[in-house]
N, C-alpha and C positions, 0 to 999 in steps of 0.2 A: 575526614571521616573515612574509616575503612569500609571496604566492600561488605564485610560481615555485618557492620552496623547499619547499613542502608536497608530500609524496609523494601520488600519485594512487591510493593503495592503498585497497582496500575490505576492511575487516574485517567479515565477515558471520557472525552466529550465527543458526542456524535451530533453533527449538524446536518439536517436535511433542508437544503435551500430550494428544493423543488419537490413537487408531489410525484410519486410513482409507486405503483403497487408492488413492484418487484424489488424495491430497495431492501438491502439486508437489514436485519434487526440489530439492535445494539448488542444483544447476546452473541449473535454470530460474529460481529465485528470484534468484540472482546476476545472471543476464542481465537480468531485469526491473528490479532495483534499479539496476544499472549504466546501463541505458538512461535512467533518470530522474535519476541522479546520477553523472556521469562523473568527478567530483573525489574527493578523499579523504573517506572516510566510515567510520564505525563504527556499524553498524546491527544490531539484533536483530529478527528476524521470528519471532513466536510464533503457532502455530495452536492455538486453544482450543475447548472445547465450549461449549454454550449457557450453562451455569451460570457458568463463569468469565467468559465474555463479558458476561453480564448484570451480574455483580458488579463488574467493572471499569468498565463504562459507568455504573452507578449511583454508584460511588465517586468517579469522576473527572469525570463530566459531569452527575450528578444525574438521569439518565434510566434508569428501571427496566425496561430491556429489552436483549436482546443485539443489538448492531449489527454490521454487516459488518466494518468496520475502525476501529481506534482508533490514533491517532498520538500519540506522546509525544516531542516534540522537546526536546532538552537544549541543544545548541549548534549554530551553523551555521559558525562560523569558529574556527580555520583548518580544522577537520575537522568535517563534519556528524556529529552524534551524536544518536541517537534510537532509539526502539523502535516497532515496528508489531505490533499484535495483531489477528489475523483470526479471527473466530468462524466456524469451518468449516461448521457446519450452516446458518448464515445465508447464507454464500457459495453453498453448493450450492442452497439454495432459490431465491435470487435468480437464479442462472444459469438454472435451469429456467423460472422465470416470464418471464425476459427472452429465452428461447430462445437462450441462449449456452452454449458449453461451460464447464465448471467451470474449465478452464485459462485460457480467454480472460477470464473474469470475475475470476479470481484475479490474473492479470497486470494487469488494469485497476486493481484495488483496491490492489495493491502500488505501482504507478506513482502512483496518487492519494495514497496514504499517504506516499510518499517526497516528493512535491511539498509536502504539508503539513509534513513535517519541515524543508523548505527555507523555509517561511514563506508558501507559497501559501495563499490562503483563497477561500471562495466564499460570503461573507456577503451580498453583494448581486449583482444581475444582471450588472454589469460584471465583477466579480471571477470570478463563475461562468463567464461566457463565455470569459474569458481562460484560466482554468484548464482548462476543457473542451477548448479548442483545443489547449493544450499536451499534454493527455492523448491526444487524437486523433492528433497528430503523432507522439508517442513510440510509441503502440501500432501505428500504421501502419508505422513503421520496423521494428517487431518482427514484422510480418505479421499483426496482429490486426485485426478489423473495428472500425468505429466503435462504441464502447460505449454511445453515446447515441442510436443509431439507433432503438432500441425503447423504452427507458425509462431514466430517471435512476437513479443508485445512491442 
């Protein structure tokens, strides 16, 4: 199927596995995902507690701690398929340490995660600089400040 024939539809599932009044709305998440991926996509975004975040990070990355965002890419063509898991307590803590709003930090992590779903990496300095520049551009278009101004994620 050619790119022109693929609908630019975004199928977004948002799962809230913990209660929290500051969690972003589905509409906010859709805006952030769409800013990073304007093409056809089927993405699930799940917000989890520290225990589930730690379990997933240990199981999939061999790292026994809760991390801010995990990306699980499945396919990139003709439709981007993947899951993002955000550990909400870590997101909140990092936002406070970095003197950012939870909303701005969450937007950054979702953009960062969607770029990972597309195949972006930051394993070396050159890749990191390129990915960070793309994140800055997307977030600026959304009206958010430079997420790397104070501290890296």
